C-alpha positions as CSV (number, residue, x, y, z in Angstrom):
1,M,0.0,0.0,0.0
2,E,1.4,3.4,-1.0
3,K,1.5,5.9,1.8
4,I,1.8,9.6,1.8
5,K,2.4,12.1,4.6
6,I,0.4,15.3,4.8
7,D,0.8,17.7,7.8
8,N,2.0,14.8,10.0
9,N,-1.0,12.7,9.0
10,I,-0.5,9.4,7.2
11,F,-2.7,8.5,4.3
12,G,-2.7,5.1,2.5
13,E,-3.9,4.3,-1.0
14,F,-7.6,3.2,-0.7
15,L,-8.8,3.1,-4.3
16,S,-6.3,3.0,-7.2
17,A,-6.7,5.1,-10.4
18,K,-7.4,1.8,-12.3
19,E,-10.2,0.8,-9.9
20,I,-11.8,4.2,-10.2
21,S,-11.5,4.2,-14.0
22,E,-13.1,0.7,-14.3
23,R,-16.0,1.7,-12.1
24,L,-16.6,4.9,-14.1
25,V,-16.9,2.8,-17.3
26,E,-19.6,0.7,-15.6
27,M,-21.5,3.7,-14.2
28,G,-21.4,5.4,-17.6
29,K,-22.9,2.4,-19.3
30,E,-25.7,2.2,-16.6
31,I,-26.5,5.9,-17.0
32,T,-26.4,5.6,-20.8
33,E,-28.9,2.7,-20.7
34,D,-31.2,4.5,-18.2
35,Y,-31.3,7.7,-20.2
36,A,-31.4,6.3,-23.8
37,G,-33.6,8.6,-25.9
38,K,-33.4,11.4,-23.2
39,T,-31.1,14.4,-22.7
40,P,-30.4,14.5,-19.0
41,I,-28.7,17.5,-17.4
42,L,-25.8,16.6,-15.1
43,V,-25.3,19.1,-12.3
44,G,-21.8,18.8,-10.8
45,V,-21.2,19.8,-7.2
46,L,-18.1,22.0,-7.2
47,N,-15.3,21.8,-6.3
48,G,-14.9,18.2,-5.3
49,S,-16.8,16.5,-8.1
50,V,-15.1,18.2,-11.0
51,I,-12.6,15.4,-11.7
52,F,-15.1,12.6,-11.2
53,F,-17.7,14.6,-13.2
54,S,-15.4,15.2,-16.1
55,D,-14.4,11.5,-16.3
56,L,-17.9,10.3,-15.9
57,I,-19.5,12.4,-18.6
58,R,-17.0,11.0,-21.1
59,E,-18.3,7.5,-20.3
60,I,-22.0,8.5,-20.9
61,K,-22.9,7.8,-24.5
62,C,-26.3,9.6,-24.7
63,D,-26.8,13.3,-25.3
64,C,-26.4,15.2,-22.1
65,E,-26.0,18.8,-20.8
66,I,-24.0,20.0,-17.9
67,D,-24.3,22.7,-15.2
68,F,-22.7,23.3,-11.8
69,I,-23.5,24.3,-8.3
70,R,-21.1,25.1,-5.5
71,V,-21.7,24.5,-1.9
72,S,-19.6,23.9,1.2
73,S,-20.1,22.3,4.6
74,Y,-16.5,21.5,5.4
75,E,-14.6,24.8,5.0
76,K,-11.0,23.9,6.3
77,A,-11.9,20.9,8.4
78,M,-11.8,17.1,8.1
79,R,-15.4,16.9,9.4
80,S,-18.6,18.7,8.2
81,S,-19.4,22.0,10.0
82,G,-23.1,21.1,9.8
83,I,-24.0,24.2,7.8
84,V,-24.4,24.2,4.0
85,K,-23.5,27.4,2.2
86,V,-24.3,28.0,-1.5
87,H,-21.5,29.8,-3.3
88,K,-22.7,29.3,-6.9
89,D,-26.2,28.3,-8.1
90,V,-27.2,26.4,-11.3
91,N,-27.7,28.6,-14.4
92,S,-30.0,26.2,-16.2
93,N,-33.8,26.0,-16.0
94,L,-34.4,22.5,-14.5
95,E,-38.1,22.4,-14.8
96,G,-39.3,19.3,-16.7
97,R,-35.7,18.1,-17.1
98,H,-34.1,14.8,-16.1
99,V,-31.5,15.9,-13.6
100,L,-28.6,14.0,-12.3
101,L,-26.9,15.6,-9.3
102,V,-23.2,14.5,-9.3
103,E,-21.4,14.5,-6.0
104,D,-17.9,13.3,-5.1
105,I,-18.9,11.9,-1.8
106,V,-22.0,11.4,0.4
107,D,-20.6,11.6,3.9
108,S,-22.9,12.9,6.5
109,G,-25.6,13.4,3.9
110,L,-26.1,17.1,4.9
111,S,-25.0,18.6,1.5
112,V,-26.8,16.1,-0.7
113,T,-30.0,16.4,1.3
114,Y,-29.9,20.2,1.1
115,L,-29.1,20.1,-2.7
116,R,-31.8,17.4,-3.4
117,E,-34.5,19.6,-1.6
118,K,-33.3,22.7,-3.4
119,L,-33.3,21.1,-6.9
120,L,-36.7,19.4,-6.3
121,K,-38.1,22.9,-5.9
122,S,-37.2,23.5,-9.6
123,N,-39.8,20.8,-10.6
124,P,-37.6,18.5,-12.6
125,A,-39.1,15.6,-14.5
126,S,-36.8,13.4,-12.5
127,L,-33.9,13.8,-10.1
128,K,-31.3,11.1,-9.4
129,I,-28.2,11.3,-7.3
130,V,-24.8,10.1,-8.5
131,S,-21.9,9.8,-6.1
132,L,-18.4,8.4,-6.5
133,L,-18.3,7.5,-2.8
134,L,-20.9,6.8,-0.2
135,K,-20.4,6.3,3.5
136,P,-23.5,4.3,4.3
137,E,-22.6,4.1,8.1
138,Q,-22.5,7.9,8.3
139,A,-25.0,9.1,5.8
140,K,-28.2,10.3,7.4
141,I,-30.4,10.4,4.4
142,D,-34.0,9.2,3.8
143,F,-33.6,8.7,0.0
144,E,-31.5,6.5,-2.2
145,V,-28.3,7.4,-3.9
146,D,-29.1,6.1,-7.3
147,Y,-25.6,5.6,-8.8
148,V,-22.8,4.8,-6.4
149,G,-19.2,4.3,-7.4
150,F,-18.0,2.8,-4.1
151,E,-19.3,2.3,-0.6
152,I,-16.6,3.1,1.9
153,P,-16.2,3.0,5.6
154,P,-16.2,6.2,7.7
155,A,-12.7,7.5,7.0
156,F,-11.4,10.8,5.8
157,V,-10.4,10.5,2.2
158,I,-8.5,12.7,-0.3
159,G,-7.5,12.6,-3.9
160,Y,-9.3,12.3,-7.2
161,G,-11.1,15.6,-6.5
162,L,-11.4,15.2,-2.7
163,D,-9.4,17.7,-0.8
164,Y,-7.8,18.6,2.5
165,E,-7.7,22.4,2.9
166,Q,-8.3,22.7,-0.9
167,K,-5.2,20.7,-1.7
168,Y,-4.5,17.1,-2.9
169,R,-7.5,17.0,-5.4
170,N,-5.0,16.3,-8.2
171,L,-4.0,12.8,-6.8
172,K,-5.0,10.2,-9.3
173,A,-5.9,7.6,-6.6
174,I,-8.0,8.0,-3.4
175,Y,-6.2,7.9,-0.1
176,S,-7.7,7.4,3.3
177,L,-6.4,8.7,6.6
178,I,-4.8,5.9,8.5
179,E,-2.9,7.8,11.2
180,E,-3.9,11.2,12.5
181,R,-1.2,13.0,14.4
182,T,-1.8,16.3,16.2
183,V,1.3,18.4,16.9
């Protein structure tokens, strides 16, 4: 297992770039089949989903449109603050559209619950949730995440779009915190 040290914390490789790529091909096929003959609009949640979002849409073989929304609930911490702030809203009219909300991770479920409720107010024809990662033991949600890349245990993860203090998004694999050291 490859390990990296960040601010005295030790992270180990959790999902390789190859594992992620293979799963995205599968997810793309599933979404393509489910939306055949339709033109869904994928709404990426910035900043974390941008790498996953970009790779995923290239695996979707039906016509689709894209838009983005930016929210935060972490700020500069390893745990959610419990408050969701919208920094950028969608520009598209979602009424009557088939919407796929694309998240990097469903952790506590706070952000995705907020976003789901917000987007449902736009009266879409349908709304489905796509997430690269899901922490089922931590997610306090009363709805299904429709497309899940990987279910993971409750650990802090970085890489492939996921950050720590806005850094490490560019790592090709996903790493989990295996040893936290406070100095």
